[in-house]
C-alpha positions in Angstrom: 0.0 0.0 0.0 3.0 2.3 0.5 4.1 2.5 -3.1 0.8 3.6 -4.6 0.5 6.3 -1.9 4.0 7.6 -2.6 3.4 7.6 -6.3 0.1 9.5 -5.8 1.8 12.0 -3.6 4.6 12.6 -6.1 2.0 13.0 -8.9 0.1 15.5 -6.8 3.3 17.6 -6.2 4.1 17.6 -9.9 0.6 18.7 -10.8 0.8 21.5 -8.2 4.2 22.7 -9.6 2.8 22.6 -13.1 -0.1 24.7 -12.0 2.2 27.2 -10.3 4.3 27.5 -13.5 1.3 28.0 -15.6 -0.1 30.6 -13.2 3.2 32.4 -13.4 2.8 32.7 -17.2 -0.5 34.5 -16.8 0.1 36.6 -13.7 3.2 38.7 -13.2 4.7 38.9 -9.7 4.6 42.5 -8.5 6.5 44.4 -5.8 3.3 44.3 -3.8 3.5 40.5 -3.9 7.1 40.7 -2.8 6.4 43.0 0.1 3.5 40.8 1.3 5.6 37.6 1.1 8.5 39.5 2.8 6.3 40.5 5.8 4.6 37.1 6.0 7.9 35.2 6.1 9.4 37.6 8.7 6.2 37.3 10.8 6.4 33.5 10.7 10.1 33.3 11.7 9.6 35.9 14.5 6.3 34.3 15.5 4.6 37.7 15.6 2.2 39.9 13.6 3.5 42.5 11.3 1.5 45.3 9.7 -0.1 45.0 6.3 -0.2 47.8 3.8 -2.7 48.2 1.0 -1.5 49.7 -2.3 -2.1 53.5 -1.9 -3.7 55.7 -4.5 -2.2 58.8 -5.9 -4.0 62.1 -4.9 -6.1 63.4 -7.8 -5.0 66.0 -10.2 -6.9 69.3 -10.1 -9.8 69.3 -12.6 -8.9 70.4 -16.1 -11.4 73.3 -15.9 -9.6 74.7 -12.9 -6.0 74.7 -14.2 -6.7 75.4 -17.9 -5.2 78.6 -19.4 -7.5 81.0 -21.2 -6.4 81.5 -24.8 -7.1 84.9 -26.4 -8.8 84.5 -29.8 -7.8 86.6 -32.8 -10.5 89.1 -33.7 -10.4 90.1 -37.4 -13.0 92.4 -38.9 -14.5 91.4 -42.2 -12.6 93.9 -44.3 -9.2 92.6 -43.1 -10.4 89.0 -43.3 -11.3 89.5 -47.0 -7.9 91.1 -47.5 -6.3 87.9 -46.3 -8.1 85.6 -48.8 -5.0 85.6 -51.0 -3.0 84.5 -48.0 -3.0 81.1 -46.3 -3.9 82.8 -43.0 -7.5 83.4 -44.1 -8.0 79.6 -44.7 -6.4 78.7 -41.3 -8.6 81.2 -39.4 -11.7 79.9 -41.3 -10.8 76.4 -40.2 -10.8 77.4 -36.6 -14.2 78.9 -36.9 -15.9 75.7 -38.0 -17.7 73.5 -35.4 -14.9 71.0 -35.6 -12.3 73.7 -35.1 -14.0 75.0 -32.0 -14.0 71.6 -30.3 -10.3 70.7 -30.8 -8.6 68.4 -28.3 -5.6 70.0 -26.5 -3.1 68.3 -28.9 -4.9 69.5 -32.0 -5.2 73.0 -30.6 -1.5 73.1 -30.0 -0.9 71.9 -33.6 -3.3 74.6 -34.9 -1.5 77.3 -32.9 1.9 76.2 -34.5 0.3 76.3 -37.9 -1.1 79.8 -37.2 2.3 81.1 -36.1 3.8 79.7 -39.3 1.3 81.3 -41.7 1.3 84.6 -39.8 5.1 85.0 -40.5 4.6 84.0 -44.2 1.6 86.3 -44.7 3.2 89.2 -42.9 6.2 89.1 -45.2 3.9 88.9 -48.3 1.8 91.9 -47.2 4.6 94.2 -46.1 4.7 96.0 -49.4 1.1 95.9 -50.5 -0.6 96.5 -47.1 1.7 97.9 -44.5 -1.1 98.6 -42.0 -2.3 95.0 -42.1 1.2 93.7 -42.0 1.8 95.7 -38.8 -1.4 94.4 -37.3 -0.2 90.9 -38.1 3.0 91.6 -36.3 0.9 92.3 -33.2 -1.1 89.2 -33.7 2.1 87.2 -34.0 3.4 88.5 -30.7 0.1 87.6 -29.0 0.0 84.1 -30.6 3.5 83.3 -29.4 2.2 83.9 -25.9 -0.9 81.8 -26.6 1.2 79.0 -28.1 3.0 78.5 -24.8 -0.3 78.6 -22.9 -1.7 76.0 -25.3 1.4 73.9 -24.7 0.8 74.1 -21.0 -2.9 73.3 -21.5 -1.8 70.1 -23.4 0.3 69.0 -20.4 -2.2 70.0 -17.7 -5.5 69.0 -19.4 -5.0 66.4 -22.1 -6.3 62.9 -21.4 -3.0 61.3 -22.5 -0.7 63.2 -20.1 -3.2 63.3 -17.2 -3.4 59.4 -17.4 0.4 59.2 -17.5 0.8 61.5 -14.4 -2.1 60.3 -12.3 -3.6 56.9 -13.3 -1.1 54.0 -13.3 -2.4 50.8 -14.8 0.2 48.8 -12.8 2.9 49.1 -10.2 6.5 49.5 -11.5 8.2 46.2 -12.2 11.3 44.9 -14.0 9.3 43.6 -17.0 7.0 46.7 -17.2 10.1 48.9 -17.7 10.5 47.8 -21.4 9.4 51.1 -22.9 10.3 53.3 -20.0 13.2 55.1 -21.6 11.2 55.6 -24.8 8.5 57.1 -22.7 10.9 59.5 -21.0 12.2 60.6 -24.4 8.6 61.3 -25.4 8.1 63.5 -22.4 11.2 65.5 -23.3 10.0 65.7 -26.9 6.6 67.2 -25.8 8.5 69.6 -23.5 10.7 70.8 -26.3 7.8 71.8 -28.5 7.3 75.0 -26.3 10.6 76.3 -27.8 8.7 76.7 -31.1 7.3 80.0 -29.9 10.7 81.6 -29.8 11.8 80.6 -33.3 11.6 83.4 -35.9 10.2 81.1 -38.7 7.9 78.5 -37.1 7.5 75.1 -38.7 4.1 73.6 -38.1 4.1 70.6 -35.7 4.0 67.2 -37.4 0.6 66.0 -36.3 1.3 62.3 -36.8 4.6 62.3 -34.9 3.2 64.4 -32.1 0.2 62.1 -31.6 2.5 59.1 -31.7 4.6 60.6 -28.9 1.5 61.2 -26.8 0.4 57.6 -27.3 3.7 56.3 -26.1 3.4 58.4 -23.0 -0.1 57.2 -22.2 0.5 53.6 -23.0 3.5 53.4 -20.5 2.2 55.8 -17.8 5.7 55.8 -16.3 5.5 58.7 -13.8 2.2 57.5 -12.3 3.5 53.9 -12.0 6.7 55.1 -10.5 5.1 57.5 -8.0 2.5 55.0 -6.8 5.2 52.4 -6.4 7.4 54.7 -4.4 4.4 55.6 -2.2 3.7 51.9 -1.6 7.4 51.2 -0.6 7.5 54.2 1.7 4.3 53.3 3.6 5.0 49.6 3.8 8.7 49.9 4.8 8.1 52.7 7.3 5.5 50.5 9.1 7.7 47.3 8.8 10.8 49.0 10.1 9.0 50.4 13.1 7.6 46.9 14.0 10.8 45.0 13.2 13.1 47.3 15.3 12.3 45.8 18.7 11.9 42.3 17.3 15.4 42.2 15.7 16.9 43.8 18.8 15.5 41.0 20.9 17.3 38.3 18.7 20.2 36.9 20.7 23.6 36.5 19.0 25.9 35.6 22.0 29.4 36.7 21.4 28.5 37.7 17.9 27.6 34.1 16.9 24.4 33.9 14.8 21.6 31.6 15.9 19.7 29.5 13.4 16.8 32.0 13.7 19.2 34.9 12.8 20.4 33.0 9.8 16.9 32.4 8.6 16.0 36.0 9.0 19.1 37.0 7.0 17.9 34.6 4.2 14.4 36.1 4.2 15.9 39.6 4.0 18.1 38.5 1.0 15.4 36.5 -0.9 12.7 39.2 -0.7 14.2 42.6 0.0 17.6 42.3 -1.8 16.5 40.1 -4.6 13.0 41.5 -5.4 12.3 44.8 -3.7 15.6 46.6 -4.1 15.8 46.1 -7.9 12.4 47.9 -8.3 13.8 50.6 -6.0 16.7 51.0 -8.3 14.4 51.5 -11.2 12.6 54.2 -9.3 15.9 56.0 -8.6 17.0 55.6 -12.3 13.8 57.1 -13.7 13.5 59.7 -11.0 16.9 61.3 -11.9 16.2 61.1 -15.6 12.9 62.9 -15.3 14.0 65.3 -12.5 15.3 68.1 -14.9 11.9 68.0 -16.6 9.9 68.4 -13.4 12.2 71.2 -12.2 11.7 73.0 -15.5 7.9 72.7 -15.2 7.9 73.8 -11.6 9.7 77.0 -12.7 7.5 77.7 -15.7 4.9 80.5 -15.3 2.4 78.9 -17.7 1.5 76.1 -15.3 -1.1 76.4 -12.6 0.0 76.4 -8.9 -2.2 73.3 -8.3 -0.5 71.4 -11.1 2.9 72.5 -9.8 2.0 71.4 -6.2 1.1 67.9 -7.5 4.4 67.5 -9.4 6.4 68.8 -6.5 4.7 66.5 -4.1 5.4 63.4 -6.2 8.8 64.2 -7.5 10.3 65.8 -4.4 8.4 65.3 -1.2 7.3 61.7 -1.8 10.6 60.7 -3.4 12.4 61.9 -0.3 10.0 60.0 1.9 10.6 56.8 -0.1 14.4 57.3 -0.1 14.3 57.8 3.7 12.2 54.7 4.2 14.6 52.6 2.1 17.6 54.0 4.0 16.1 53.4 7.4 15.1 49.8 6.6 18.5 49.0 5.2 20.2 50.6 8.3 18.1 48.4 10.6 19.2 45.3 8.9 22.8 46.4 8.6 22.9 46.8 12.4 21.3 43.4 13.0 23.6 41.6 10.6 26.7 43.3 11.9 25.8 42.4 15.5 25.3 38.8 14.5 28.4 38.7 12.2 26.3 37.9 9.1 26.4 39.3 5.6 23.4 39.7 3.2 24.4 36.8 0.9 22.3 34.2 -0.9 21.0 31.3 1.2 23.1 28.8 -0.7 26.2 30.6 0.5 25.2 30.7 4.1 
């Protein structure tokens, strides 16, 4: 009777392992899973209860209607408008006055503003000899539209669906596998940022609509800042609570004359397997992307076209919450360094123990 029972037991184990492998193919392990397992294993070894932390949500961005810049419209009387019919400006202005033109999305409005700046320069030059008064008026329009272009650029960043999703609505926590398009996304952010410089160029080239929309789609498909900020918030809250609870527990572990007990060795292994191997690599990604994006955030915080509520959100995530996350990591590592030093242990893989 023993052999069939043993065979059945082995078969059951193989089936369970196969199920776990298949499950791994369909559900990716996240840093939330790593933190949960980390706390559960520590709690088991220490025979205690440790705090659980639910994934926090990012605070909402201010409503688009609150932070949107007002754009001054061009007012052209009929006589001047008819005088522009031989100039491309008349056609561009007429497009804006259609029902479709009046309901443009932020990206299309910015593209329109770049086209308007371009044709204003061309028409102004064409009219300088035949209609000096109108050419002078167009010079005033051009000055105003350069200001409006920057406001439209800020509106795109503050109010467009694509960028609001990328800044505030992560689809997932940051992970090693989700970082595939991260650097491409960062480049897209800097591309969108660079468009504002168009307003300072003497001869403006209209924005390439297809390229511009493709860059926006990359930003919204990856949603890197939101994923990064939610993950750093999760790590800060979980590790702060865990460090606070672990401190007296680890201090109570006896290592007589610096000799580690079996319990101390097991705790070291848990720290290595979950924190060093799984949590810390995600933290490294946060650091990497934070420093790549930091020049962009600092430029936005200093730019007068952005609303104070928008700046407050960016500053909270990129500065305040990043510092909180960094401190939580540092405090947690310092706690373990003190414990391992006291017990003459080093954070190495369990097979090397």
